N, C-alpha and C positions, 0 to 999 in steps of 0.2 A: 463442416466436419470439425470435430473436436481435435485440437492439436495438443492441448495440455490442460491439466487441472492443478490447482494448488490450494492448500488450506493451511491456516495458521491460527493459533490461539495463544494468548499471552495474558498474564496477570496485570491488571491495571495498576495495582500498587507498585509492582516491579518497575514499570515504565515511569511512573510518577517519581519514584525514589531515584532512579537513574538520572532523570532530568533535573531533579533538585540537587543532586551531588555534582553534576556537571552541566550547568546552564547552557554552555555552548553546544552541547550535544543536540539540542533542539534544532539549531540552524544547520547542523551537519546532516541530520536525518530528514528534515522537512523543508520544502520549498517555501519561499515567501508567500506564494498563493495559498498553499495549504495552511500556513500559520494565520493568514488573513481571514480564513474562513472558520477559524476556531470559535466555538461558543464561549461565552464568559463563564466565570465561576468554576464550580466543581465539575461541570461537564467537560471542561477542556482536557482533563486527564484521561477520561474514558475515550474521547475522540482521538487524542494522540495515540493511545494504545491501539485503537481500531485502525488508524492509519498505518501504524507500524506493522500490525498483523497483515494488513492489506498488501503492503509492499513485499513482505515475506511470501505471501500467497502468490503474488504476481511473478516473483523470481522463480518460484517453484513451477508455475504454469509455463513459464518460458523454457523450462527444462534445464536451467543453468544454476539455480541458486544465486547467491550474491556474486559469485566468482566472476571477475571481469567487469562488474557493473558498479555503479555508484547509487547510493540511496536517493540522490537527486535525479537519477535517470527515470524514476517512477514517481509520478504525481497522482495523488488520489484527491480528486476535487468533488464538489457537490453542486448539483444543479439547484435552481431556485426552489424546486419542490422537495429538496433534500436528498434526492437519489444520487448515490456516488457513481463516479466514472473514472476511468484510468486515462492518463496522458503519458505516453512513453516518449523519452528523449534520449539523445546520445546513444550509448552502446545498447541499452535496452531496446530502443527503436530498431537498431540494426539487427539485433538478435531476433526480434519478432519478424522483421522483414525476411531474414534468411530462413526462418522456419515456416514461412507462409502464413503467419498469423495476421489476420486483417481486423479482428475485433476482440476485445477483452471485456468480459462481464465480471462485475465484482459485487459481492453481497457482504455487508458488515452487520455485526450484531454485538451487543455487549449487555452485561448486567452489572451488578455492583462489584463483582470480583474479576471477571474475565472479559476480554474482547476477542472476537472471532471474525475471520475473513475467509471467504471462499471465492476463488477466481477460476473462470473458465475461459480458455483461449480458443478461439475458433478461426478457421481459415481454410486454406487449401494446402494439400500435401506439397511440401517443397521438393 
């Protein structure tokens, strides 16, 4: 059963500029595991924008938005084949459990200008 859906789109240049203005922002928004999986070079900015959009989409699928959660509560990691997946921690994990969410699916896309994420939360009605 679908419990929630979320989608988000953001300009890659906007994320890159924010991270350049405030370098510590990267560590507030993204976990060490997410940062470790970043590609090198110019692709890093588009990946970070996609991860940011993914976290926003996850919060929307949880039905809460960011309220009461931390950016670190949601990790967007990639399998060896490149497929993204979601790891919930802390309050986000508790929210998912309370809402009966047992699995979250995430799809990411980006071009030269924008990054997009779509999240589907599935589970049982709580």
